[in-house]
N, C-alpha and C positions, 0 to 999 in steps of 0.2 A: 504494500500500500504506500502511496506517495505521502511524504510528510504533510503536504497541504491537505490531502483528504483526511489524514489522521487528525490533524488539528481541527478540521471542520466537524468531524464526528465527535471529538471530545467536547467541542463547544455545544453541539446539539445535545449530547448527553447531559452536560451541565445545565442546559436550559430546562430539560425535562425534569431533572432532579430538583431544581430550585422551585418548580411550580407544582411538584407533587407533595402530597402531605396526607396525614391521617393514617389510620391503620384498619379502617373498616374495609370489607371486601364488597365487590359489586356482583350482581347477577345479571345475566343477559335479559331476563324478564323485566327487572327493574329498569335497566338501561333502555329497553324498548319503550317502556311506559313514558319515561321522560322525553325520549326522542319524539314519540307520537304527539306529545303535548307542545312540541316546538321549543321546549326549554333546553336548548343545547348547552347552556352554561352549566346547568345542574348535571346534565349527562356527562359533561367533561369532568366535573368534580367527582362524580361517582367513579369514573375510571381512574382518576389521579389518586383516589383514596387507597387503591390497592395496586401500586406500581410494580412492574417487573420488566425484564428486557426480552421477553419472548416475542417472536414475530407476530402472532395473532394479537397480542396486547398492543403492540406499537401500531399495527394497522388500524385497530379500532380508535386509538387515541388520535392518529393522524386524520382520520375521516371526521370524527366528532369535533375535533378542534377546528377543522375546515368549516363545518357548518356553524360553529360558534363564532366564526369571524376571527379566530386566533390563528392567522395564517402563518406567522413565524413559528408558533408552537407546532402547527400541523406539519410544516416542512421539516422541523427538527425531528419529529417522530418518524416521518417518512424517510428521512435521510439515513437514520440508523436502521430502519426496517429494510431499506434497499440494500445496505451493506450486508446485513445478516442474511438476507435471502440469496444474494449473490455468492456469499461465502459458503453457505450450506448447500447450494445447488451443485457445487463442484467438489466437495470433499466430505469428510466424516466417513471414511471407509470402515473404520473400526465400528462405528455405530451401525452401519449397514449390516455388518456381520452379527452384531448383537441383536438387531431387530429381527433377523431370521430366526433366532432362537427364542425370542420372547414376543414382541409385537412391534408394529410400526411406531407406536407412541414412544418407544425408546429413543427414536431419532428426533432431534430438534426439527420443528416444523419449518420447511423451506418455502412454503407457499406454492400455489399453482402458477402456471405460466400466465394465466389471465390476471390473477391477483397482482403479480409483479408488474404487469403492463399498466394496470389501473393506478398504481402508485404515481406514474408519470402524468396521467390525466389530471389527478387532483393536485399534484405539485405544479403543473403548468397553470391551472386555474388560480392557485395560490399566488403565483408570481404575477399573473394578470391583475389580480385585485390589489397587489402590493405596488403596482405601477412599474414592474420590471419586465418589460416585454422580451428583452434579450435572454433573460433567464428562463422565461416561459418557452422560448424556442429551443433552448438547450434541452429542456425536458422532452420536447417533441423529437428531437434528434436522438436522444438517448433511448427513447422508446423504439424508434426505427432500428437502432443498432441492436436492441434486445430482440426484436422480431427476426432480424437477419441471423442472429446467433442461434435462435431456435431452428431456423431453416437449415443452417449449416450443420447443426448437430444431428439432424434427421432429414435425409433426402426425401422422405415420404411425408414430411410435415405439412399439414394444412391447418390454417387457423382462421376461422370465420371472423373472430373478433378483430382481426387486422383491418377490416373494412371500416369499422367505426373509427378506429384511431387514425386511419388515413384521412377520413373526412374531417375529423377534429383538427388534425395537423393542417389540412388545407385552409380551414377557417383562420387559424392563427397565422399561417404564412401570408395569407391574403391581407389580414389586418396589419401585418408588419410591412407590407409593401414588397414582399419577396414573391413576385409573380411567377417566376419559373418553378420554384419549389411548391408553390400553391397549385400550379397546374399539374405537376407530377403527382402530388398527393391526391388531388381530386380524381385524376385518372386511375390511380390505384384503388381509390375508394369505389369508383363506379364499377370497375372490374370485379372487385370483391362482392359488392352488393348484388350485381347481376348473377354472379356464380352461386351465391348462397341464399338468394331470395326465396326460393321454394322451400329449402330445408328449414329456414329460420323465420320465415314470414316477415322479413324486413327488406323492403324494396329500396332501390336507390332514392335518396331524398329528392323531392321534386325540383329543387333549385340546382342540383349538381350539374345537370346538363347545361343550364344557362350560364353557370359559372365557367364551365369549360369553354363555351362559345366566346364569352367576353375575354377570358384569359388567352385563348388561342389567337384571337384577333389582335390583342395587345402585344403578343409575342411574335406576331408575324407568321403564325402557323395557319395559313389560309385554308389548306386542304383539310386540316383537322377541324377548323371552325365550320367548314361546310358540312363535314360528316356529322358533327354534333347538332347542327341546325336541322339536318334531315331526321335525326333521332329525337330531338327534344323541342324543336321549333325555335323561333327567335326569342331572345330574352326580353322581358318587359323593360321599357325605358325607365331609368331612374334619374331624376333631375340632378344636375351638377351641384356638388356641394352637400348633397344629402349624406347622412351616415346610416348606421344600422344598429339595431338592438338584437343581440343574440341571447336567447333564453334556453337553458337546458333544464328539462324536467326529469328528475330522477324519482322513480316511483316504486313503492313496495320494497320487498327484501329479496335478495338473491336466494337460490334454493338452499335449504337447510340440510346439513349433513347429519345422518343418523346411522346407528349400527344395525347391521342385518346379519342374522345367523344363518349359515348354510350348512347342510349336512351332506357329507360325501362318503360313499360306502367303500369299505375295504372288504374284499370277498375272502371267503375261506379258500386257502390254498395260495393266496397272494404272498409272494416272497420278494423282498427287496432289501438292499443294504444302503448304508448312508451315502455311498458314492453314487447311487442310482436314484437319489431322491427326486431330482428334477424330472427325469423321464417318467418315474412312477407318478409324480404329482400330476403330470400331463394326462396320464391314463385315468387317474382318479377324477380329475376335473371333467373329463369327457363322460363320466358316469352320472353327472349331476342330476340329469332329468330322467334317468332310467329307474324303473321300479324293480326291485329284487325280492325274491322270497326270503323269509327269515332264515331258512336253512342255508342259504347261500352267503349270508353275511357273517363276517368275522368281527367287524367293528364299525361303528358309525363315527366318522371324523367330523367334529364341529369346528367350523372356521368362522371367524368374525370379519365381516367386510363393511367398509363404509358405503353408504348409498346416499342419494340425493332425494329430498322431498320438495316439490315445488310449492311456493307460497306466492302465487300470482296475485297482484293487487286488484282492487276494485277501480280506483281512480287512475285510469290509464290514458285519459285524454286531457289535453290542456289547450284552451282557446285563449289567445292573447289579443287584447285591444289596446291600441295606442292612438289617441285622437280619434280620427274617423276611420282608422284602418283596423281590420280584424284578420288574424292569421291563426290557423290551427297547427299545432306542433306536429311534426313528422317523427315517427319512431325511427331511431337510427341504431339502436342496439337492444337486443333481447338477451340479457346476461343469463337468464334462466335457461334458455335453450342452448346457448353457446357453452355454458359451463357444464350442463348436463350431458350434452353430446360429447364434449371433450373428455369428460370423466368416463363416460361409457366406452369410448374408444380405447381408453387406457385400462379398463376394468379387467380385461383378460390377463394382462401382465400382473395386476394386483392380485387376482384370484390365484394365479399360478404360484406366485411368491408366498401367498398366505397358506396355500395347500402344502407347499414344501416345508414351511415352518411347522405346520401342524403334524406332518409326517415325521419330522425329526423329534418332535415331542412324543409322538406315539412310539417311536423306536426306544426313546429313553424310558418311557413307561413300561414297555414290554421287557426291556433288560432288567429294570428294577424289580418288576413283579416276579421274574424267574428267581431272583436272589432272595427276595423277602416280600411277603404280601403287604406288610405295613409300608415298606419303602415304595412299593408300587402304588399304593394308595396316596402317599404323600406326593409322589411325582405327578400323578394324575390330578390331584388337587391343585398343584402349582400350575399345571398346564391349563386347566380350566380358568383359574384366576388370571393368568397372564394373557389369555386370548382375548384381547380387546381391540376393537376396530379404531382406526385413527379418524376421529370426526372433527379434528381441528380445522378451522377455516376463518376467513374474514367475514364475520357474521352480519355486519351492518351495511354491506354493499347493497345497492338497489337492484331491483329485478329488471327494470326497463329504463332506457334513456331515450327521451324525445327532444327535438330541438325546434324552436320557432325563430325565424329570422325576419325581422320587420324593418324595412327601409323607412327612415324618418328624416324630417328636416332637422337641421342643427337647432339645438335648444334644450330645454328641460321638459321632460315628459313624465306623466303618471302612467304607469304600465298596469293595465288590468288583466288579471289572470283568472280563468274559470276552470276548475278541475271537475271532471265527471267520469262516469264509466263510458264504455264505447258507444252506448246508445244515448248519451247525454243526460243520464239520470244521476242522482246523488250529487247535484251540483254544489260546489263550494267555491267561494271567490276570495281572492286576495289582491291587494294593490301594492305595487312598488312605487312609492312617491319620489318625485324629483330625480329621475334618471337623466343625467346630462350627457348629451352627445355633441361633440365638437364637429365642425364641418369635415366630411369625409372620414370620420372616425367610427369606431365600433365600441359599444358598451356591452359588457358581458355580465351575465348573471346565471347562477344555477339554483334551482329550488328543489326541495324534496318533499314528497308526500309519502305517507306510510300505510294508508289504508286503501 
């Protein structure tokens, strides 16, 4: 690690320690209650009352501090979280070996690929609100580097969540006047949304084609501009000097992890030794959905696996009014579907590793039982107690992200927001007063609903 980054991490750690206090613990149920009431300050205090340096804790602090408007504290938590996730993602070989003998919870939680990516989304917004556009663009570029590292590590890697982040990057590059990078980002976003629209129900945002037309013309890419006009039509005229208000609506909660028990059969006559555990684990996993007669069974192997439970919100729609203009937000990300699909694509590997771990425990139990019945019972009791699924995650993430982009004349505006279900029912309204937009500039805001 460079001395500069070490110094920055130490400063972040000091900032978190100084603002933490108390000795009471928090529960996720209590935290959700204060979040739902919009009392983000209390939510942050609940977290600070029971501090630690685990990745899940730091991610929760980073996000809640962001909603509380404590952007420096949020960035401090995310800075440490990012370092921990990066470090854990590439090492801890000894803990990997220990996890094979006990459970995945022995390993420090390194975060999912998508959780690591969303750190940069919130850090970029923090810097936008702090008036540090260059730092916001650094986060965008670091996210792009992270996505490339995922692809380099796995030549079969496909990640639907990259479309949203490419679109978000395009918005920030365009705001910063970096037309070329904005154009590239929007092109990547359009490609990703088209590719995954059927699987995830998130289609290209309506404005993306018009942005591509304007940017292509501004960059002199006339053939590209003509192609996008054919696909999306001519962009609407925007008066010179007008700016834009960009509102992100984050709704609900990302899917919740829970433990699921699975029973795998070992048949009479099955023989294997420790060096064959992986191949035999594959055999046992293939039996998962096959029914056997009791006489065929030697042992029922219990394995504990993490699984996801969707918690899709009710208020999925946001309508925005500014002066005489009205815009409906467009869904740009479905974290529920992306996270669940990514998780399911990796579930085969998790199941195989878990089955191999349980088989090693079974061998230990069988050896102990041959020597002594009591020893066998003790080993089996340990095996049952240590078979725990890893259900750690970033629990306060939203389920859905939508965006509304409203062109406005320069000046100060009251922004009206109406939240409802897809059919317009359950309507709830909020107002952002006094949003100032300079000529040709962009004002950003992100809002969260939980129901």
